[in-house]
KOLGUPA-570504 format. One line per 8 residues: number of its first residue (from 1); their letters; for each residue x, z negated, y negated of N, C-alpha, C. Coordinates in nm, 3 decimals. Layout:
N
NUM = A = X,Z,Y,X,Z,Y,X,Z,Y | ...;
This chain:
165
1 = MKNLSHRQ = 5.122,-2.653,-1.143,5.065,-2.782,-1.201,4.956,-2.762,-1.322 | 4.996,-2.690,-1.425,4.958,-2.597,-1.529,4.787,-2.539,-1.462 | 4.817,-2.460,-1.344,4.700,-2.369,-1.279,4.572,-2.485,-1.248 | 4.611,-2.592,-1.219,4.551,-2.727,-1.131,4.456,-2.801,-1.327 | 4.495,-2.774,-1.368,4.478,-2.873,-1.522,4.345,-2.693,-1.519 | 4.420,-2.605,-1.579,4.309,-2.562,-1.633,4.159,-2.460,-1.537 | 4.141,-2.498,-1.446,4.042,-2.472,-1.393,3.929,-2.682,-1.340 | 4.031,-2.792,-1.415,3.957,-2.858,-1.448,3.849,-2.837,-1.599;
9 = TERGATIA = 3.997,-2.776,-1.701,3.856,-2.747,-1.774,3.784,-2.664,-1.782 | 3.738,-2.555,-1.699,3.647,-2.480,-1.689,3.535,-2.446,-1.585 | 3.495,-2.661,-1.577,3.458,-2.689,-1.408,3.317,-2.635,-1.525 | 3.270,-2.641,-1.592,3.137,-2.630,-1.582,3.053,-2.433,-1.649 | 3.184,-2.362,-1.648,3.161,-2.250,-1.735,3.036,-2.201,-1.647 | 3.120,-2.218,-1.471,3.043,-2.124,-1.374,2.889,-2.155,-1.356 | 2.858,-2.294,-1.408,2.730,-2.365,-1.340,2.637,-2.252,-1.464 | 2.705,-2.290,-1.562,2.690,-2.252,-1.721,2.587,-2.072,-1.750;
17 = EFAVVALL = 2.695,-2.021,-1.699,2.660,-1.894,-1.652,2.555,-1.877,-1.547 | 2.543,-1.917,-1.456,2.503,-1.896,-1.339,2.375,-1.962,-1.347 | 2.342,-2.111,-1.462,2.226,-2.059,-1.543,2.168,-1.960,-1.593 | 2.229,-1.860,-1.663,2.176,-1.767,-1.797,2.179,-1.650,-1.696 | 2.228,-1.610,-1.587,2.221,-1.512,-1.555,2.065,-1.548,-1.434 | 2.058,-1.687,-1.342,1.926,-1.732,-1.250,1.813,-1.722,-1.397 | 1.854,-1.750,-1.478,1.705,-1.724,-1.567,1.662,-1.535,-1.574 | 1.788,-1.531,-1.685,1.764,-1.308,-1.624,1.677,-1.297,-1.489;
25 = FFTIVFGI = 1.739,-1.349,-1.411,1.687,-1.247,-1.291,1.590,-1.334,-1.210 | 1.565,-1.424,-1.250,1.394,-1.456,-1.253,1.295,-1.439,-1.310 | 1.291,-1.410,-1.426,1.205,-1.368,-1.555,1.161,-1.191,-1.485 | 1.294,-1.139,-1.370,1.228,-0.974,-1.440,1.167,-1.006,-1.279 | 1.225,-1.160,-1.196,1.151,-1.042,-1.046,0.996,-1.168,-1.089 | 0.958,-1.264,-1.165,0.867,-1.294,-1.171,0.809,-1.100,-1.278 | 0.799,-1.082,-1.397,0.758,-0.950,-1.454,0.714,-0.881,-1.373 | 0.799,-0.873,-1.202,0.748,-0.746,-1.130,0.600,-0.810,-1.058;
33 = IEFGRLLY = 0.629,-0.873,-1.018,0.515,-0.921,-0.959,0.407,-0.966,-0.972 | 0.411,-1.030,-1.153,0.284,-0.998,-1.294,0.239,-0.884,-1.274 | 0.316,-0.784,-1.289,0.276,-0.602,-1.288,0.180,-0.579,-1.160 | 0.247,-0.615,-1.092,0.175,-0.574,-0.940,0.050,-0.628,-0.983 | 0.061,-0.765,-1.008,-0.070,-0.869,-1.016,-0.155,-0.808,-1.119 | -0.100,-0.761,-1.234,-0.221,-0.652,-1.341,-0.245,-0.547,-1.318 | -0.214,-0.462,-1.223,-0.239,-0.337,-1.110,-0.307,-0.385,-1.094 | -0.311,-0.486,-0.975,-0.405,-0.456,-0.828,-0.595,-0.549,-0.924;
41 = THNALTDA = -0.537,-0.626,-1.048,-0.687,-0.698,-1.148,-0.730,-0.550,-1.228 | -0.640,-0.414,-1.248,-0.762,-0.344,-1.337,-0.823,-0.262,-1.198 | -0.749,-0.207,-1.101,-0.792,-0.135,-1.008,-0.933,-0.212,-0.953 | -0.926,-0.395,-0.915,-0.988,-0.445,-0.862,-1.194,-0.398,-0.979 | -1.115,-0.467,-1.043,-1.188,-0.449,-1.254,-1.285,-0.314,-1.215 | -1.215,-0.194,-1.215,-1.248,-0.035,-1.235,-1.317,-0.025,-1.103 | -1.321,-0.112,-1.031,-1.395,-0.055,-0.810,-1.511,-0.162,-0.858 | -1.512,-0.264,-0.920,-1.626,-0.347,-0.934,-1.755,-0.273,-1.022;
49 = TRKGARYA = -1.714,-0.285,-1.161,-1.833,-0.168,-1.210,-1.866,-0.023,-1.099 | -1.759,0.032,-1.071,-1.813,0.165,-1.003,-1.928,0.117,-0.872 | -1.957,0.000,-0.802,-2.011,-0.043,-0.703,-2.120,-0.094,-0.766 | -2.101,-0.176,-0.920,-2.195,-0.202,-0.944,-2.311,-0.117,-0.980 | -2.243,-0.072,-1.043,-2.349,0.118,-1.129,-2.420,0.123,-0.971 | -2.302,0.201,-0.864,-2.431,0.275,-0.744,-2.545,0.128,-0.687 | -2.457,-0.042,-0.678,-2.566,-0.017,-0.665,-2.706,-0.047,-0.721 | -2.645,0.001,-0.868,-2.747,-0.054,-1.009,-2.856,0.081,-0.998;
57 = SLHTGASA = -2.786,0.220,-0.989,-2.875,0.307,-0.919,-2.952,0.276,-0.829 | -2.961,0.236,-0.762,-3.036,0.241,-0.589,-3.123,0.146,-0.655 | -3.134,0.042,-0.752,-3.204,-0.098,-0.787,-3.247,-0.053,-0.895 | -3.234,0.037,-0.976,-3.305,0.050,-1.046,-3.427,-0.034,-1.126 | -3.386,-0.068,-1.194,-3.519,-0.154,-1.313,-3.479,-0.218,-1.446 | -3.587,-0.250,-1.536,-3.518,-0.311,-1.689,-3.499,-0.456,-1.634 | -3.567,-0.498,-1.550,-3.619,-0.652,-1.551,-3.482,-0.721,-1.572 | -3.503,-0.843,-1.585,-3.384,-0.914,-1.585,-3.388,-0.981,-1.508;
65 = TDQTAVKN = -3.446,-0.983,-1.407,-3.430,-1.013,-1.263,-3.337,-0.927,-1.216 | -3.313,-0.792,-1.234,-3.234,-0.686,-1.172,-3.129,-0.689,-1.190 | -3.107,-0.694,-1.357,-2.986,-0.679,-1.428,-2.907,-0.798,-1.397 | -2.946,-0.919,-1.332,-2.883,-1.056,-1.333,-2.856,-1.030,-1.154 | -2.912,-0.953,-1.094,-2.917,-0.903,-0.950,-2.766,-0.824,-0.932 | -2.761,-0.732,-1.063,-2.676,-0.659,-1.070,-2.501,-0.716,-1.112 | -2.558,-0.801,-1.209,-2.459,-0.866,-1.232,-2.414,-0.958,-1.095 | -2.450,-1.036,-1.036,-2.422,-1.150,-0.904,-2.359,-1.016,-0.820;
73 = YVVYGPNI = -2.429,-0.889,-0.813,-2.351,-0.841,-0.694,-2.208,-0.794,-0.784 | -2.140,-0.828,-0.876,-2.045,-0.705,-0.952,-1.964,-0.834,-0.943 | -1.996,-0.981,-0.961,-1.883,-1.041,-0.969,-1.895,-1.124,-0.808 | -1.949,-1.161,-0.742,-1.953,-1.207,-0.600,-1.962,-1.117,-0.459 | -2.034,-0.984,-0.510,-2.027,-0.894,-0.394,-2.140,-0.886,-0.321 | -2.143,-0.778,-0.234,-2.243,-0.795,-0.141,-2.291,-0.932,-0.031 | -2.171,-0.996,-0.004,-2.203,-1.130,0.071,-2.255,-1.228,0.022 | -2.324,-1.225,-0.109,-2.315,-1.327,-0.190,-2.421,-1.444,-0.092;
81 = TYDLKGNP = -2.386,-1.583,-0.146,-2.435,-1.678,-0.095,-2.520,-1.782,-0.185 | -2.644,-1.822,-0.219,-2.673,-1.914,-0.366,-2.727,-2.058,-0.279 | -2.725,-2.124,-0.369,-2.758,-2.281,-0.343,-2.910,-2.300,-0.355 | -2.869,-2.425,-0.287,-3.109,-2.497,-0.293,-3.145,-2.413,-0.393 | -3.067,-2.452,-0.526,-3.118,-2.398,-0.701,-3.129,-2.240,-0.722 | -3.075,-2.179,-0.609,-3.038,-2.041,-0.652,-2.970,-1.972,-0.733 | -2.876,-2.055,-0.775,-2.725,-2.013,-0.822,-2.641,-1.970,-0.753 | -2.557,-1.862,-0.787,-2.469,-1.871,-0.686,-2.365,-1.944,-0.629;
89 = NSPPLIAG = -2.289,-1.888,-0.505,-2.266,-2.018,-0.450,-2.130,-1.943,-0.383 | -2.060,-1.833,-0.428,-1.969,-1.758,-0.362,-1.861,-1.784,-0.473 | -1.732,-1.840,-0.435,-1.639,-1.724,-0.541,-1.617,-1.563,-0.588 | -1.604,-1.581,-0.716,-1.626,-1.385,-0.796,-1.440,-1.364,-0.682 | -1.486,-1.192,-0.690,-1.429,-1.090,-0.640,-1.288,-1.133,-0.694 | -1.269,-1.121,-0.812,-1.138,-1.157,-0.892,-1.143,-1.250,-0.995 | -1.029,-1.329,-0.979,-1.057,-1.511,-1.047,-1.079,-1.471,-1.172 | -1.131,-1.543,-1.273,-1.148,-1.497,-1.380,-1.315,-1.472,-1.395;
97 = LTPDMVNV = -1.359,-1.378,-1.362,-1.489,-1.277,-1.383,-1.570,-1.375,-1.380 | -1.684,-1.357,-1.431,-1.762,-1.414,-1.462,-1.895,-1.334,-1.521 | -2.046,-1.374,-1.431,-2.155,-1.271,-1.492,-2.165,-1.249,-1.701 | -2.141,-1.369,-1.732,-2.135,-1.315,-1.867,-2.034,-1.181,-1.896 | -1.936,-1.186,-1.849,-1.834,-1.061,-1.902,-1.905,-0.918,-1.822 | -2.019,-0.925,-1.750,-2.042,-0.796,-1.713,-2.198,-0.745,-1.781 | -2.235,-0.654,-1.812,-2.308,-0.582,-1.907,-2.416,-0.441,-1.788 | -2.514,-0.490,-1.780,-2.593,-0.383,-1.767,-2.671,-0.316,-1.811;
105 = EFDGPDAK = -2.750,-0.178,-1.861,-2.754,-0.109,-1.922,-2.853,0.006,-1.775 | -2.997,-0.007,-1.819,-3.074,0.098,-1.746,-3.159,0.197,-1.828 | -3.138,0.288,-1.826,-3.180,0.452,-1.867,-3.220,0.552,-1.823 | -3.360,0.555,-1.870,-3.462,0.722,-1.827,-3.635,0.648,-1.820 | -3.664,0.702,-1.727,-3.802,0.694,-1.686,-3.872,0.518,-1.583 | -3.894,0.514,-1.574,-3.968,0.339,-1.545,-3.936,0.385,-1.305 | -3.818,0.286,-1.361,-3.761,0.345,-1.194,-3.933,0.342,-1.137 | -4.085,0.248,-1.055,-4.116,0.258,-1.027,-4.230,0.326,-1.001;
113 = TSYGSNLG = -4.164,0.466,-1.164,-4.262,0.539,-1.090,-4.174,0.703,-1.101 | -4.090,0.698,-1.119,-3.923,0.814,-1.102,-3.892,0.714,-1.035 | -3.916,0.814,-0.876,-3.728,0.812,-0.796,-3.673,0.999,-0.774 | -3.537,0.955,-0.742,-3.506,1.123,-0.765,-3.404,1.106,-0.864 | -3.258,1.175,-0.769,-3.153,1.208,-0.884,-3.179,1.265,-0.996 | -3.122,1.206,-1.117,-3.141,1.285,-1.255,-3.238,1.207,-1.307 | -3.297,1.147,-1.292,-3.440,1.065,-1.341,-3.341,0.883,-1.422 | -3.296,0.893,-1.452,-3.196,0.811,-1.499,-3.062,0.745,-1.489;
121 = SATVSIEN = -3.054,0.666,-1.542,-2.892,0.618,-1.517,-2.869,0.478,-1.513 | -2.757,0.461,-1.469,-2.743,0.267,-1.540,-2.585,0.316,-1.549 | -2.594,0.211,-1.651,-2.394,0.187,-1.670,-2.422,0.038,-1.636 | -2.299,0.016,-1.613,-2.201,-0.132,-1.555,-2.109,-0.136,-1.633 | -2.032,-0.211,-1.729,-1.934,-0.271,-1.816,-1.901,-0.408,-1.731 | -1.796,-0.395,-1.805,-1.708,-0.560,-1.790,-1.651,-0.551,-1.878 | -1.631,-0.621,-1.979,-1.542,-0.673,-2.119,-1.517,-0.868,-2.169 | -1.393,-0.795,-2.214,-1.302,-0.881,-2.272,-1.243,-1.035,-2.106;
129 = YQFNLSIP = -1.199,-0.931,-2.020,-1.097,-1.026,-1.950,-0.989,-1.052,-2.006 | -0.945,-1.247,-1.977,-0.888,-1.185,-1.965,-0.805,-1.286,-1.811 | -0.633,-1.165,-1.866,-0.520,-1.243,-1.759,-0.420,-1.295,-1.800 | -0.410,-1.377,-1.762,-0.288,-1.434,-1.754,-0.193,-1.430,-1.766 | -0.055,-1.353,-1.763,0.054,-1.369,-1.683,0.163,-1.522,-1.681 | 0.194,-1.495,-1.585,0.270,-1.572,-1.583,0.438,-1.598,-1.537 | 0.441,-1.508,-1.600,0.569,-1.491,-1.660,0.655,-1.591,-1.703 | 0.797,-1.644,-1.656,0.829,-1.789,-1.744,0.878,-1.716,-1.900;
137 = IIGRTLTL = 0.839,-1.779,-1.985,0.944,-1.827,-2.107,0.853,-1.739,-2.202 | 0.769,-1.570,-2.124,0.723,-1.515,-2.222,0.575,-1.496,-2.186 | 0.520,-1.631,-2.152,0.339,-1.626,-2.020,0.253,-1.643,-2.141 | 0.153,-1.567,-2.199,0.065,-1.572,-2.291,-0.018,-1.488,-2.165 | -0.130,-1.449,-2.279,-0.240,-1.387,-2.190,-0.282,-1.250,-2.222 | -0.399,-1.147,-2.133,-0.372,-1.072,-2.247,-0.531,-1.061,-2.190 | -0.606,-0.985,-2.342,-0.748,-0.910,-2.281,-0.743,-0.793,-2.278 | -0.769,-0.735,-2.129,-0.843,-0.655,-2.076,-0.895,-0.562,-2.150;
145 = PKYTTTTM = -0.933,-0.382,-2.123,-0.959,-0.283,-2.209,-1.129,-0.303,-2.150 | -1.203,-0.302,-2.216,-1.335,-0.244,-2.154,-1.353,-0.164,-2.009 | -1.418,-0.180,-1.933,-1.423,-0.100,-1.791,-1.588,-0.089,-1.781 | -1.560,0.029,-1.784,-1.712,0.136,-1.759,-1.781,0.207,-1.651 | -1.883,0.179,-1.569,-1.938,0.350,-1.504,-2.091,0.320,-1.547 | -2.045,0.506,-1.476,-2.265,0.524,-1.509,-2.276,0.615,-1.430 | -2.378,0.592,-1.361,-2.427,0.691,-1.234,-2.561,0.701,-1.248 | -2.583,0.805,-1.195,-2.743,0.897,-1.243,-2.813,0.791,-1.099;
153 = AESAGEQP = -2.896,0.736,-1.153,-3.015,0.661,-1.096,-3.045,0.771,-0.928 | -3.070,0.711,-0.778,-3.082,0.808,-0.718,-3.195,0.702,-0.620 | -3.266,0.787,-0.537,-3.403,0.733,-0.426,-3.310,0.710,-0.272 | -3.218,0.733,-0.274,-3.145,0.722,-0.105,-3.261,0.730,0.003 | -3.381,0.800,-0.009,-3.442,0.876,0.076,-3.589,0.768,0.048 | -3.590,0.733,-0.015,-3.717,0.645,-0.010,-3.825,0.646,-0.121 | -3.909,0.684,-0.073,-4.067,0.709,-0.170,-4.121,0.653,-0.187 | -4.127,0.589,-0.283,-4.264,0.499,-0.316,-4.377,0.463,-0.295;
161 = ADITP = -4.423,0.347,-0.331,-4.555,0.362,-0.248,-4.690,0.455,-0.330 | -4.696,0.406,-0.471,-4.752,0.476,-0.535,-4.778,0.588,-0.575 | -4.638,0.682,-0.551,-4.647,0.844,-0.575,-4.699,0.911,-0.421 | -4.776,0.952,-0.445,-4.857,1.069,-0.333,-4.743,1.164,-0.326 | -4.763,1.246,-0.193,-4.688,1.388,-0.183,-4.744,1.511,-0.238;
């Protein structure tokens, strides 16, 4: 009889212990998942700057139109679609990335008269990207570091019309 009454007084202890252990367990599981998502985002941002710099080195020009084209390429990728007003209609390749976060700089001789390797460079960088952690209790926003890639200008085998051999 004494053993039966002892069980009745500790009826809620198991639930309380489970709640504490489950909270800790699920926080660790979400932390592992979020770390993987953070690593993926880091690699995707690095790759986006590399692809953008390569694209910019093949399409060098200091005009605002060229810079906008490179920014759209970095954010939306090569399969970008536009609406009737000329605005990008595709979803960004990386959630939360906008063209405002992308900086494009061209350095070197004029792209219309200079083709070939080492005649200039293109630098693409991504700044102020905000990554949202979705870990219970610890959730916060992280500002990732600046991602920068610089490539030398290339001709890709093309010769401009205004240069005679």
